[in-house]
Structure formats: structure tokens, C-alpha cells
C-alpha positions in Angstrom: 28.0 15.3 32.6 27.7 11.6 33.3 24.9 10.1 35.4 23.6 6.6 36.3 20.4 5.9 34.5 18.6 2.7 33.5 17.1 2.9 30.0 14.7 0.6 28.1 17.1 -0.7 25.4 16.4 -4.0 23.5 18.7 -6.8 24.6 20.1 -7.4 21.1 21.2 -3.8 21.0 22.8 -4.0 24.4 24.6 -7.2 23.3 26.2 -5.3 20.4 27.5 -2.6 22.9 28.7 -5.1 25.4 30.5 -7.1 22.7 32.4 -4.0 21.6 33.3 -3.1 25.2 34.4 -6.7 26.0 36.9 -6.5 23.1 38.5 -3.3 24.5 36.5 -0.6 22.7 34.3 2.1 23.9 30.7 1.9 22.8 27.5 3.8 23.5 23.9 3.9 22.2 23.7 7.5 20.8 21.5 10.1 19.2 17.8 10.1 18.5 17.2 6.6 19.9 18.5 7.8 23.4 16.2 10.9 23.1 13.2 8.7 22.3 13.9 6.2 24.9 14.1 9.0 27.5 10.7 10.1 26.3 9.3 6.6 26.7 8.9 6.1 23.0 10.1 3.0 21.2 12.7 4.3 18.7 12.4 3.1 15.1 16.2 2.9 14.6 19.1 2.1 17.0 22.5 3.7 16.5 25.7 2.9 18.3 28.9 5.0 18.4 32.2 3.3 19.2 36.0 3.9 19.3 36.4 0.7 17.1 37.3 1.2 13.5 35.1 -0.2 10.8 37.4 -3.2 10.1 37.4 -4.0 13.8 33.6 -3.8 14.0 33.3 -6.2 11.0 35.7 -8.7 12.6 33.5 -8.8 15.7 30.2 -9.2 13.9 30.0 -11.6 11.0 26.5 -10.4 10.0 27.5 -6.9 9.1 27.9 -4.6 6.1 30.2 -1.6 5.5 29.3 0.5 2.5 30.2 4.1 3.2 33.0 6.5 4.0 31.5 7.8 7.2 32.5 4.8 9.3 29.0 3.2 9.6 28.7 -0.6 9.7 25.2 -2.1 9.7 25.1 -4.9 12.2 22.3 -7.5 12.2 21.5 -8.5 15.8 18.3 -10.3 16.7 15.4 -8.3 15.3 17.3 -5.1 14.7 19.6 -3.7 12.0 21.9 -1.5 14.1 24.1 1.2 12.6 27.5 1.1 14.4 29.6 4.1 13.6 33.2 4.9 14.6 33.6 8.2 16.6 34.2 10.9 14.0 34.7 14.6 13.4 33.6 16.4 10.3 34.7 19.5 8.4 34.4 21.6 5.2 30.7 21.4 4.5 31.0 22.8 1.0 27.3 22.4 0.1 25.9 23.2 3.5 24.8 19.5 3.7 27.6 16.9 3.4 31.1 17.1 5.0 34.1 17.0 2.6 36.4 15.8 5.3 35.6 13.0 7.8 38.2 11.8 10.3 37.9 9.2 13.0 38.6 10.2 16.6 39.0 8.4 19.9 36.8 10.9 21.7 33.1 10.4 22.4 32.8 14.1 23.4 34.1 15.2 20.0 31.7 12.8 18.2 28.7 14.2 20.2 29.9 17.8 19.7 29.3 17.5 15.9 25.6 16.7 16.3 22.7 19.0 15.7 20.8 19.5 18.9 21.5 18.9 22.6 18.7 16.3 22.9 20.4 14.3 20.1 23.9 14.6 21.6 23.5 12.1 24.4 25.0 8.7 24.8 24.1 5.7 26.9 25.6 2.3 27.7 24.7 -0.6 30.0 26.5 -1.1 33.2 26.3 -3.5 36.2 24.4 -0.8 38.0 21.8 -0.5 35.2 23.3 2.1 32.8 25.3 5.3 32.3 24.2 8.4 30.5 26.7 10.7 29.0 25.2 14.2 28.5 27.9 16.9 27.9 25.5 19.5 26.5 22.6 19.1 29.0 20.3 17.5 26.4 18.3 15.7 29.0 17.4 19.0 30.8 16.5 20.6 27.4 14.3 17.6 26.5 12.5 17.8 29.8 12.1 21.6 29.3 10.8 20.9 25.8 13.6 23.1 24.3 15.2 22.6 20.9 18.8 23.9 21.4 21.7 23.7 19.0 24.9 22.1 20.1 27.6 24.7 20.6 27.4 27.8 18.3 24.0 27.6 16.4 25.2 29.5 13.3 28.1 27.0 12.8 25.7 24.0 13.1 23.4 25.5 10.4 26.2 26.5 8.1 27.5 22.9 8.3 24.1 21.4 7.4 21.2 23.7 6.4 18.8 20.8 6.8 19.2 21.2 10.6 17.1 24.4 10.4 14.1 22.4 9.1 14.8 19.6 11.6 14.6 22.2 14.4 11.1 23.3 13.2 10.0 19.7 12.7 11.1 18.7 16.3 9.3 21.8 17.6 6.1 20.9 15.7 6.1 17.1 16.2 7.4 17.0 19.8 5.6 20.2 20.9 8.8 21.9 21.9 10.1 25.5 21.7 13.1 26.6 19.8 15.7 28.2 22.1 16.1 31.9 21.3 19.7 31.9 20.2 19.0 28.9 18.0 15.9 30.6 16.5 17.9 33.8 15.9 20.6 31.7 14.0 17.9 30.1 11.8 16.5 33.5 11.0 20.0 34.8 10.1 20.9 31.8 8.0 17.5 31.0 6.4 18.8 31.7 2.9 21.0 28.6 3.2 17.8 26.5 2.9 17.9 27.3 -0.9 20.7 24.7 -1.1 18.5 21.9 0.1 17.3 19.2 -2.3 13.6 18.8 -2.9 13.7 15.3 -1.5 15.0 16.5 1.9 12.5 19.3 2.1 9.7 16.9 1.3 10.8 14.5 4.1 10.8 17.1 6.7 7.6 18.8 5.5 5.8 15.4 5.6 6.6 15.0 9.2 5.5 18.6 10.0 2.2 18.1 8.1 1.4 14.9 10.0 1.9 16.4 13.4 -1.1 16.9 15.6 -1.2 20.6 14.7 0.7 21.1 11.4 0.0 24.9 11.5 2.6 25.1 14.3 5.4 24.0 12.1 4.3 26.0 9.0 3.9 29.1 11.0 7.4 28.6 12.5 8.8 28.1 9.0 7.4 31.5 8.1 8.4 33.3 11.3 12.0 32.0 11.0 12.3 33.1 7.3 12.5 29.6 5.9 9.1 29.6 4.2 10.0 32.7 2.1 13.0 30.7 0.8 11.4 27.3 0.4 7.9 28.4 -0.8 7.4 32.0 -1.6 4.1 31.0 -3.2 2.8 30.4 0.4 4.6 33.2 2.1 3.0 35.8 -0.2 -0.4 34.6 1.0 0.3 36.6 4.2 -0.2 39.8 2.2 -3.6 38.8 0.7 -6.7 39.8 2.8 -10.0 38.1 2.3 -13.6 38.7 3.5 -14.4 35.7 5.7 -16.6 35.2 8.7 -13.3 35.4 10.7 -11.1 38.3 9.6 -7.9 36.8 8.4 -5.4 36.7 5.5 -5.1 33.8 3.1 -2.1 32.4 4.9 -3.9 32.2 8.3 -7.0 30.8 6.6 -4.8 28.0 5.1 -3.3 27.2 8.5 -6.7 26.8 10.1 -7.8 24.7 7.2 -4.8 22.4 7.3 -5.3 21.8 11.0 -8.9 20.9 10.4 -8.1 18.2 7.8 -7.7 14.5 8.9 -4.1 13.3 9.4 -3.6 12.1 5.8 -0.7 13.5 3.7 -2.7 14.1 0.6 -5.4 15.9 2.5 -2.9 17.9 4.6 -1.1 19.1 1.4 -4.4 20.0 -0.2 -5.5 21.9 2.9 -2.2 23.8 2.9 -2.2 24.7 -0.8 -6.0 24.8 -1.6 -6.0 28.7 -1.8 -2.4 29.2 -3.1 -3.9 30.5 -6.3 -5.5 33.5 -4.6 -2.5 35.9 -4.7 -2.4 35.7 -8.5 -6.2 36.1 -9.0 -6.9 38.8 -6.4 -8.9 41.6 -7.9 -11.6 43.8 -6.4 -11.9 41.6 -3.3 -12.5 38.5 -5.5 -10.4 35.5 -6.5 -11.9 34.5 -9.9 -11.0 30.9 -10.8 -8.3 30.7 -8.1 -8.8 27.0 -7.9 -7.4 26.5 -11.4 -4.4 28.8 -10.8 -3.9 27.1 -7.4 -3.8 23.7 -9.1 -1.0 24.8 -11.4 0.9 26.5 -8.5 0.6 23.5 -6.2 1.8 21.2 -9.0 4.9 23.3 -9.6 5.7 23.4 -5.9 5.2 19.7 -5.3 7.2 18.8 -8.3 10.0 21.0 -7.0 9.9 19.0 -3.8 10.0 15.8 -5.8 6.7 14.4 -4.6 5.6 11.2 -6.3 3.4 11.7 -9.4 0.4 10.0 -7.8 0.6 12.3 -4.8 0.9 15.4 -7.0 -2.1 14.2 -9.1 -4.3 13.5 -6.0 -3.5 16.9 -4.3 -4.0 19.0 -7.4 -7.2 17.3 -8.3 -8.6 18.1 -4.9 -7.5 21.7 -5.2 -9.1 22.1 -8.7 -12.5 20.8 -7.5 -12.6 22.2 -3.9 -14.8 25.1 -5.0 -17.8 23.0 -6.1 -21.1 24.7 -5.5 -24.3 22.8 -4.5 -27.9 23.9 -4.6 -30.7 22.0 -3.0 -32.7 22.0 -6.2 -30.1 19.7 -8.0 -31.8 16.8 -9.7 -30.6 13.3 -9.0 -29.0 13.4 -12.5 -27.0 16.5 -11.4 -25.7 14.7 -8.4 -24.6 11.8 -10.5 -22.9 14.2 -12.9 -21.1 15.8 -10.0 -19.8 12.4 -8.9 -18.8 11.7 -12.4 -16.9 15.0 -12.7 -14.8 14.8 -9.5 -14.5 11.0 -9.5 -16.2 8.4 -7.2 -13.0 7.5 -5.4 -12.2 11.2 -4.6 -15.6 12.0 -3.0 -14.6 11.3 0.6 -11.4 13.3 0.4 -13.1 16.2 -1.4 -15.8 16.5 1.2 -13.2 16.3 4.0 -11.3 19.1 2.4 -14.4 21.2 1.9 -15.4 20.7 5.6 -11.9 21.9 6.6 -12.1 24.8 4.3 -15.5 25.8 5.8 -14.0 25.6 9.3 -11.1 27.7 8.2 -13.5 30.3 7.0 -15.4 30.4 10.2 -18.5 29.0 8.5 -20.9 26.8 10.4 -24.3 27.3 8.7 -26.0 27.2 6.3 -23.2 26.0 4.1 -22.2 23.2 6.4 -25.8 22.0 6.3 -25.8 22.2 2.5 -22.6 20.2 2.4 -24.1 17.5 4.6 -27.2 17.4 2.5 -25.1 16.9 -0.6 -23.1 14.2 1.1 -26.3 12.3 2.0 -27.5 12.6 -1.6 -24.2 11.4 -2.9 -24.4 8.3 -0.7 -27.9 7.6 -2.0 -26.8 7.8 -5.6 -23.8 5.6 -4.9 -26.1 3.0 -3.4 -28.6 3.3 -6.2 -26.5 3.8 -9.3 -24.3 1.2 -11.1 -22.4 3.4 -13.5 -20.2 6.5 -12.7 -17.9 6.0 -15.7 -18.1 4.4 -19.1 -16.1 1.4 -17.7 -19.1 0.7 -15.4 -21.5 0.1 -18.4 -22.9 -3.3 -19.0 -21.7 -3.0 -22.6 -18.3 -2.2 -24.2 -16.7 -1.3 -27.5 -16.9 -4.9 -28.8 -20.7 -4.7 -28.4 -20.9 -1.4 -30.2 -18.8 -2.8 -33.2 -20.9 -5.9 -33.4 -24.3 -4.2 -33.1 -23.4 -1.5 -35.7 -21.2 -3.7 -37.9 -18.3 -1.3 -37.8 -14.6 -1.6 -37.0 -12.5 0.2 -34.4 -12.5 4.0 -34.6 -13.8 7.3 -33.2 -17.4 6.2 -33.8 -17.2 3.5 -31.2 -16.1 6.0 -28.6 -18.8 8.5 -29.6 -21.5 5.9 -29.1 -20.1 4.7 -25.8 -20.1 8.3 -24.6 -23.7 8.9 -25.7 -24.8 5.7 -24.0 -23.1 6.8 -20.8 -24.9 10.1 -20.9 -28.2 8.4 -21.1 -27.3 6.1 -18.2 -26.3 9.1 -16.1 -29.9 10.5 -16.7 -31.5 7.1 -16.0 -29.3 4.5 -14.1 -32.0 1.8 -14.7 -30.9 1.8 -18.3 -27.6 0.1 -17.4 -28.7 -3.5 -18.3 -27.5 -5.3 -21.5 -31.0 -6.0 -22.7 -31.7 -2.2 -22.6 -28.3 -1.0 -23.8 -28.1 -3.1 -27.0 -31.2 -1.6 -28.6 -29.9 1.9 -27.4 -26.7 1.3 -29.3 -28.6 0.5 -32.5 -30.8 3.6 -32.0 -27.8 5.9 -31.5 -26.1 4.3 -34.5 -29.1 4.9 -36.7 -29.3 8.6 -35.7 -25.6 9.0 -36.6 -26.3 7.8 -40.2 
């Protein structure tokens, strides 16, 4: 189906299309950028499909680069890097991800027919009348109906590229769409193919799902369509674990409410999703003894499997390990400072955000929420008052210890520094050089 339609496309992108057409080739803006432009969203990337072959594209555009076998030439035009790709058809997806055979074609329809979803199988080009939209699979109608529908036979699309199943869930979650029933049925039937996906690809899609307005929508869809059992059985099994909360729910549902309640930060969303993942292994007599430590290990294993950066893994697992902190109003100021020391000053805001979300996920309002806010206030007071939350914050260092005690480098230096720091945790006013130097000598004398 072809209709007249004006579309907000940058002039430098239009110029690339017009240059190809002026030289006897077909050319259209295609794919996700057409979808986003129809939604009134400025696309991050612009793609053009053309009947021109890669060498013909390069002859037309001196500022271009051709580095792959899929017919894509990157063209620099104005402020944009535009991927200009020759119409192609693909076959023999041996690994359910990348085609073994790629052949160029003269048909725009054939090129669009190989794409994943109808809303991504539209093409547009500028005309004297404003523009022309080519929409052979009714992608525009599906987009308006908020429907994720596979192009052609859904099972074939997913057998070609298993990542498309995750993309369907991601589009549904991020764009607040529904997955068309035949497409959903095909995902359920082919979910096991997700086992062939690389950790990096899974991570990329999961990140987008987690940063959606309601990440639980995508995670629940992954479970309902059989994908979560393949990708993360550690989370799927949480559906079988009951827990006694203010709101009756299993561990899985609790985790979904919690992740929705976290701020839109990737580390916090991952921590919210996995904070109770240790409960299935620790469930006994209605209790989950030390599930935070088991959960730390399980989350680390899953995140490494999905190739998350080391600093992300460390940040998420640290939050999981400490999310069960228990506060009592009779804590001394020293106890509050030791709590800050234990979890880390820089982690405090994220840890409290996770705990608030966990409380919301448990249906808890009071008195624990009040206790949490009381601890937060006391932490802020100690941060303002105290000058040392780690040995690095002391007004003395190892050189001072060696000079005052006339010793060389060795374990004794570290022991004295640790002892000094313990004193300062009890009394922050001690953290002044004129008070710490005599303390070093005192501690050194006791050691001898």
C-alpha cells in the first residue's frame, strides 16, 4: 500500500535520498526511523534502502565507508551518519541470528519482507507533493493500534533471528504496545531458540526493558512467553516461592513491584529485579535465612553470563548483599557511622532507594518506612558532622605511622592505621593531626 504522506525528515537525509533518485536509483528512508518519525519522535539513527549497489553508492558520496558484506555504506551528510543499504534478501540463518546467504535484489518489497515487524517494514521518500509512504504490511495501522505484529509468518521470522522475540517484548514494554496473538503464540512455541543468543544481545534488550516506564511489563511478558525460563531460570523459579508479606504474593511478583518502584537507573533497576533472587535456594520453614548473600552470588553469575561490565556487576551485587540492613532507633551515633562505613558512603543513596522500593514491593508503609526515614536523617547528620568514613579520610597516613614509631613498611603500619580509624569512628573529633600523632604513639606503645 502506497499513500501520500509528509514526514519530518532532516534535510541532509532527504538530500541523500534525492541524490540516489536523481542518478537513476530507487531510494527510501526505511525501518525504525520511519516508525519513530510517524510517532513524532526524533530517531537516533537514519537508514536508507536503495536499488543502488555499494560501489554505485560510494561513487555518488565521497564521504562514505563500506566495511561489510550486507551492502551497507555509511554516508556522512550534514550532521548525520546515514546507513545506506542496497535492497537485499537473506537466507540460511544457521545460528538463528545471522544469515549465511545475502543477495542483492531490485525489489523494495522483497527488502521490506525480510524485516521483523510490520511497524519496521515501512519506507518513505520525499516527493514534490510532500512525500510517499510505502507500507505493504499495514505497519502504520498496527503502529496506531499499538500492535507488535511480525511480518509474514511469525515462526519463520523468529527462526531466522531469535533476537526478534526479545525485541517484540522490548517494543511492547517501551512503546506500551500489545503483541499480536499469532506473533505471541510463535514466540511461546520458539522460546527455546533464545538459548542461542549471546549475553551481549540479551543485555542490550534487557537494559531497554528495565529503563521503560514500567519495567515489570516487559519482565512479565518474558515470563508469560516462555523466554524468561530460557534466559534466566533463576528468576522464573521465583514464581514458585511464596512469602508472607503485607500483600500476598510470590517472590517473582514482589520483585516486579519492587523494580517498578525503583528510580530509572540501570544499577537500581537490576538490583530491584534481582534483590530477592537468593530466596528459592534459602527457603525453609517460611524463612529465607541469609538470602541476600546467596542472592549476591546468583545475581553475579547471571550478570556475568549477560556480559555486564565489571563495575555494573559490582554495584548491583553490593546493593543486593546489603539490602537487608536492620535499623533500631536506639543506635548510637557511632553505630550509624559504622553502618555508613560498612556499606560505603557513595552507596548510601542507592541503598536507601532500593530499600524504599523493597518496602513498597512488600506493601509496607509504617512503621518500617518511618524507621527508614529516621535512619536516612541520622545518616545525613553524620555525613555533615563526620570527616572520616574510611582510613583514607584520616588526617594521618602510613608515612606518619612509620615516622612516629620508627618502623619500616609492614603489617604493623596497617594495624595501627586500622586501630586509629576505629577510634575516629567512635569520636570523629579525634580526626586532627595534633590529636592523631599522640594516638599513634600510644597505640604503638601498647603493641610493644
